[in-house]
VOBA-1610 file (N, C-alpha, C; in pm, whole numbers, padded with zeros to 5 digits, always signed):
BEGIN
Met+12192-03742-03045Met+12244-03777-03175Met+12341-03669-03220Ile+12427-03702-03310Ile+12528-03608-03359Ile+12461-03510-03454Asp+12486-03382-03433Asp+12427-03279-03516Asp+12526-03243-03626Leu+12501-03294-03748Leu+12590-03266-03861Leu+12517-03173-03958Gly+12570-03055-03973Gly+12515-02962-04070Gly+12596-02965-04198Ile+12558-02880-04294Ile+12628-02877-04423Ile+12770-02824-04404Ser+12786-02727-04317Ser+12920-02670-04297Ser+13015-02772-04235Lys+12965-02852-04141Lys+13050-02954-04078Lys+13084-03064-04179Leu+12986-03104-04263Leu+13013-03206-04364Leu+13117-03156-04465Ala+13106-03029-04503Ala+13204-02972-04597Ala+13343-02971-04534Leu+13355-02937-04407Leu+13482-02936-04337Leu+13542-03076-04331Ile+13457-03177-04304Ile+13504-03317-04300Ile+13552-03359-04438Gly+13479-03319-04543Gly+13520-03352-04680Gly+13652-03291-04717Val+13678-03166-04680Val+13805-03099-04711Val+13919-03167-04637Val+13900-03200-04510Val+14004-03268-04432Val+14032-03404-04491Ala+13928-03479-04533Ala+13947-03611-04593Ala+14021-03600-04724Leu+13991-03497-04804Leu+14061-03476-04931Leu+14209-03449-04908Ile+14242-03373-04805Ile+14382-03341-04776Ile+14454-03463-04720Val+14391-03532-04624Val+14458-03645-04557Val+14468-03765-04649Ile+14358-03804-04715Ile+14357-03927-04795Ile+14416-03903-04933Gly+14385-03794-04989Gly+14436-03764-05122Gly+14328-03784-05226Pro+14339-03717-05340Pro+14235-03725-05442Pro+14227-03860-05513Glu+14335-03940-05514Glu+14332-04069-05582Glu+14252-04173-05503Lys+14269-04177-05372Lys+14205-04281-05289Lys+14069-04237-05233Leu+14034-04110-05246Leu+13911-04059-05186Leu+13784-04126-05240Pro+13768-04150-05371Pro+13645-04216-05418Pro+13630-04358-05364Arg+13742-04431-05357Arg+13736-04568-05304Arg+13699-04567-05156Val+13753-04477-05080Val+13724-04467-04937Val+13579-04423-04917Ala+13531-04332-05001Ala+13392-04286-04990Ala+13295-04401-05018Arg+13327-04482-05122Arg+13242-04599-05152Arg+13240-04697-05036Met+13358-04723-04980Met+13365-04815-04867Met+13289-04761-04746Ala+13302-04631-04721Ala+13230-04569-04610Ala+13078-04578-04633Gly+13036-04559-04758Gly+12893-04570-04791Gly+12840-04711-04769Thr+12916-04812-04814Thr+12872-04950-04794Thr+12867-04986-04646Leu+12968-04940-04570Leu+12967-04968-04425Leu+12850-04899-04357Leu+12821-04777-04399Leu+12706-04705-04343Leu+12575-04776-04378Gly+12563-04826-04501Gly+12444-04902-04541Gly+12427-05029-04460Arg+12540-05100-04440Arg+12534-05223-04359Arg+12491-05191-04216Ala+12545-05083-04162Ala+12509-05045-04025Ala+12360-05010-04015Gln+12308-04939-04116Gln+12166-04906-04114Gln+12079-05031-04125Arg+12118-05125-04214Arg+12041-05250-04226Arg+12045-05329-04096Tyr+12162-05333-04031Tyr+12175-05405-03905Tyr+12086-05340-03799Ile+12087-05208-03791Ile+12003-05138-03694Ile+11854-05164-03723Asn+11815-05161-03851Asn+11675-05189-03886Asn+11636-05332-03851Asp+11729-05430-03873Asp+11701-05569-03836Asp+11682-05583-03685Val+11767-05515-03609Val+11755-05520-03462Val+11623-05459-03417Lys+11586-05346-03478Lys+11457-05283-03445Lys+11341-05376-03477Ala+11347-05441-03593Ala+11240-05534-03632Ala+11231-05651-03536Glu+11347-05705-03495Glu+11347-05815-03399Glu+11288-05775-03265Val+11325-05656-03220Val+11273-05607-03092Val+11121-05588-03101Ser+11074-05531-03212Ser+10929-05511-03225Ser+10856-05646-03233Lys+10917-05745-03302Lys+10855-05879-03307Lys+10848-05941-03169Glu+10954-05926-03091Glu+10955-05980-02955Glu+10849-05913-02869Ile+10835-05782-02885Ile+10733-05709-02808Ile+10593-05759-02847Glu+10570-05776-02979Glu+10440-05827-03025Glu+10416-05968-02973Leu+10521-06053-02975Leu+10506-06190-02924Leu+10472-06189-02775Asp+10539-06101-02700Asp+10508-06091-02557Asp+10363-06048-02536Glu+10318-05950-02616Glu+10179-05906-02604Glu+10083-06018-02639Leu+10115-06094-02746Leu+10029-06206-02784Leu+10028-06315-02677Arg+10145-06340-02617Arg+10150-06439-02509Arg+10065-06395-02390Lys+10075-06265-02357Lys+09992-06213-02246Lys+09844-06226-02281Met+09809-06192-02405Met+09669-06202-02447Met+09622-06347-02444Gln+09707-06439-02491Gln+09672-06581-02489Gln+09652-06628-02345Lys+09739-06583-02257Lys+09729-06621-02116Lys+09599-06569-02056Asp+09563-06442-02088Asp+09438-06386-02037Asp+09317-06462-02089Val+09318-06495-02219Val+09206-06569-02277Val+09197-06708-02217Gln+09312-06771-02196Gln+09313-06905-02135Gln+09258-06901-01993Glu+09296-06798-01917Glu+09244-06784-01780Glu+09094-06760-01782Ala+09048-06677-01876Ala+08904-06651-01886Ala+08829-06778-01923Ala+08885-06857-02015Ala+08821-06983-02054Ala+08818-07080-01936Asn+08926-07086-01860Asn+08928-07173-01742Asn+08825-07128-01638Asn+08814-06995-01619Asn+08714-06944-01525Asn+08573-06980-01568Val+08545-06964-01698Val+08412-06999-01749Val+08387-07148-01732Glu+08489-07228-01764Glu+08474-07373-01751Glu+08448-07413-01606Gln+08520-07350-01513Gln+08499-07381-01372Gln+08361-07337-01325Ser+08317-07220-01371Ser+08185-07173-01329Ser+08075-07263-01385Val+08091-07309-01510Val+07992-07400-01569Val+07992-07532-01493Ala+08111-07583-01463Ala+08119-07710-01390Ala+08058-07695-01251Gln+08083-07582-01185Gln+08028-07558-01052Gln+07875-07551-01058Ser+07823-07476-01156Ser+07676-07466-01166Ser+07615-07601-01202Trp+07686-07680-01285Trp+07636-07813-01320Trp+07632-07901-01194Asn+07736-07896-01115Asn+07738-07975-00993Asn+07629-07931-00896Asp+07610-07799-00883Asp+07505-07749-00794Asp+07367-07794-00841Thr+07343-07784-00971Thr+07213-07824-01026Thr+07190-07973-01009Ser+07293-08053-01039Ser+07275-08199-01024Ser+07253-08235-00878Glu+07318-08166-00786Glu+07298-08192-00643Glu+07156-08155-00602Glu+07106-08042-00653Glu+06968-08003-00622Glu+06869-08104-00677Leu+06896-08152-00800Leu+06806-08252-00857Leu+06809-08382-00776Arg+06925-08420-00727Arg+06932-08541-00644Arg+06851-08523-00516Thr+06865-08407-00453Thr+06790-08384-00330Thr+06640-08380-00357Ile+06600-08320-00469Ile+06458-08317-00504Ile+06407-08458-00530Gly+06488-08539-00600Gly+06449-08677-00627Gly+06435-08757-00499Gln+06524-08734-00404Gln+06515-08803-00277Gln+06393-08756-00198Asp+06363-08627-00204Asp+06245-08574-00134Asp+06117-08632-00192Val+06112-08645-00325Val+05991-08697-00389Val+05971-08844-00353Thr+06080-08921-00353Thr+06066-09063-00321Thr+06031-09084-00174Thr+06078-08996-00087Thr+06050-09013+00055Thr+05918-08948+00097Ser+05863-08860+00014Ser+05739-08792+00054Ser+05621-08889+00047Asp+05516-08853+00117Asp+05396-08937+00122Asp+05300-08907+00008Ala+05326-08803-00072Ala+05234-08767-00180Ala+05237-08876-00287Thr+05124-08904-00343Thr+05116-09005-00448Thr+05158-08944-00580Ser+05192-09029-00673Ser+05238-08981-00803Ser+05124-08920-00883Ser+04999-08954-00852Ser+04887-08896-00926Ser+04869-08749-00892Glu+04907-08707-00769Glu+04893-08567-00731Glu+05006-08483-00790Val+05127-08536-00790Val+05243-08457-00828Val+05271-08466-00978Phe+05271-08587-01032Phe+05311-08607-01171Phe+05193-08656-01255Val+05200-08627-01383Val+05100-08677-01477Val+05147-08814-01523Ser+05060-08909-01526Ser+05100-09044-01564Ser+05129-09051-01714Thr+05201-09154-01751Thr+05235-09172-01893Thr+05111-09202-01976Glu+05011-09266-01917Glu+04887-09294-01991Glu+04815-09164-02026Gln+04814-09070-01930Gln+04750-08941-01957Gln+04825-08865-02066Leu+04958-08871-02064Leu+05037-08804-02167Leu+05010-08864-02304Ala+05002-08997-02312Ala+04974-09063-02440Ala+04836-09025-02491Arg+04737-09019-02399Arg+04601-08982-02440Arg+04597-08839-02491Lys+04668-08747-02423Lys+04670-08607-02467Lys+04738-08594-02603Ala+04847-08667-02626Ala+04915-08662-02755Ala+04826-08714-02865Lys+04749-08822-02837Lys+04659-08878-02937Lys+04547-08779-02969Asp+04491-08714-02865Asp+04387-08614-02887Asp+04441-08496-02968Phe+04563-08456-02939Phe+04621-08343-03011Phe+04636-08378-03159Arg+04685-08498-03187Arg+04701-08539-03327Arg+04567-08546-03398Arg+04465-08596-03328Arg+04332-08606-03388Arg+04277-08466-03417Lys+04293-08373-03323Lys+04244-08237-03345Lys+04319-08169-03459Lys+04450-08191-03466Lys+04527-08132-03573Lys+04484-08188-03708Leu+04459-08317-03713Leu+04416-08380-03837Leu+04282-08323-03881Thr+04189-08305-03788Thr+04059-08251-03826Thr+04070-08107-03872Lys+04163-08031-03815Lys+04180-07892-03859Lys+04233-07886-04001Thr+04329-07970-04031Thr+04390-07963-04163Thr+04306-08031-04269Ser+04229-08131-04235Ser+04153-08204-04336Ser+04010-08155-04348Ala+03969-08058-04271Ala+03832-08009-04279Ala+03809-07930-04407Ile+03913-07868-04459Ile+03899-07790-04582Ile+03929-07881-04700Pro+03841-07887-04797Pro+03864-07975-04912Pro+03984-07929-04993Ser+04048-08024-05058Ser+04169-07992-05135Ser+04136-07905-05256Trp+04018-07922-05319Trp+03984-07838-05434Trp+03972-07691-05393Tyr+03927-07668-05267Tyr+03916-07531-05217Tyr+04055-07473-05191Lys+04143-07556-05136Lys+04280-07512-05113Lys+04349-07479-05244Asn+04330-07563-05347Asn+04392-07540-05477Asn+04340-07412-05541Arg+04210-07387-05530Arg+04150-07270-05591Arg+04201-07142-05526His+04225-07145-05397His+04264-07025-05325His+04416-07014-05306Gly+04492-07093-05375Gly+04637-07075-05380Gly+04714-07133-05263Gln+04657-07218-05187Gln+04731-07281-05079Gln+04810-07397-05139Arg+04940-07397-05119Arg+05025-07497-05185Arg+05014-07632-05118Gln+05010-07734-05199Gln+05011-07871-05149Gln+05155-07922-05137His+05235-07890-05239His+05374-07936-05242His+05464-07813-05254Ile+05568-07810-05176Ile+05661-07698-05179Ile+05771-07730-05279Val+05799-07635-05369Val+05901-07652-05472Val+06006-07546-05450Ser+06132-07584-05461Ser+06239-07488-05441Ser+06244-07387-05554Gly+06311-07276-05528Gly+06320-07171-05629Gly+06393-07216-05753Ser+06498-07296-05738Ser+06573-07342-05855Ser+06490-07439-05938Ala+06409-07523-05873Ala+06323-07615-05947Ala+06215-07537-06023Arg+06163-07432-05959Arg+06062-07349-06025Arg+06121-07280-06147Met+06246-07229-06135Met+06312-07164-06248Met+06338-07264-06360Ala+06377-07385-06324Ala+06404-07487-06425Ala+06277-07523-06500Arg+06162-07523-06432Arg+06036-07558-06497Arg+05997-07452-06599His+06026-07325-06571His+05983-07217-06659His+06093-07169-06753Arg+06210-07228-06747Arg+06321-07188-06833Arg+06295-07235-06975Ala+06333-07153-07072Ala+06314-07190-07212Ala+06407-07305-07247Lys+06355-07399-07320Lys+06435-07515-07360Lys+06528-07475-07473Ser+06653-07518-07464Ser+06747-07487-07571Ser+06729-07587-07684Arg+06733-07535-07806Arg+06717-07620-07924Arg+06854-07662-07975Pro+06863-07781-08030Pro+06992-07822-08086Pro+07026-07735-08207Pro+07151-07707-08229Pro+07189-07623-08344Pro+07153-07690-08477Ile+07107-07607-08566Ile+07068-07657-08699Ile+07194-07670-08784Ser+07214-07783-08843Ser+07330-07807-08926Ser+07295-07782-09070Phe+07389-07729-09144Phe+07367-07705-09286Phe+07385-07832-09368Phe+07445-07934-09314Phe+07474-08054-09389Phe+07380-08164-09359
//
C-alpha cells in the first residue's frame, strides 16, 4: 500500500495549490473527496459480495455433506431392513418346513386369551379388595382433577359491583 505521511500530504497540498490555484482548489478537493468515497463504497461492496460468495460456498459444502450423511444413513437403514426381512423369511420357511409342532414352539392363541383373562381377574381383585371408604379415609384419590380445576374450585368468587343507584 502507498505510505502517505503528513509531510507527503502537505507537499501534495502545496503543489495542488500552486498548480490548480486558490479559486478552484475547494471544488477540486470536494470532487476528489466524493470520488474517494465512491471508491471506498465500491471496494466495501466488492468485499461484501466476496464474503457472501465464500459463505454460500461453505453452506453449499455443508449442505452437500449433510445430504451425503443422510443418504448414507438411509442406505444403511434400508440395508438393515432388507437383511432383517430376509432373515425373517428364512426363519418362517424353516418353521413351516420343520417337523416340530406348534404346541412346542409357539403358545396358542387360546392360551394367550386365557392368560389375559386371568391377568385381568387378578388385577381386578387387587384393586377391588380394598374398600372405597378405606381408600377415601387414607387419601387415595378416586378421581384425578387437574391443577387449574382445583384452583378454580378454591378461588374466591367475585361479587358484582354495588351500585349507588
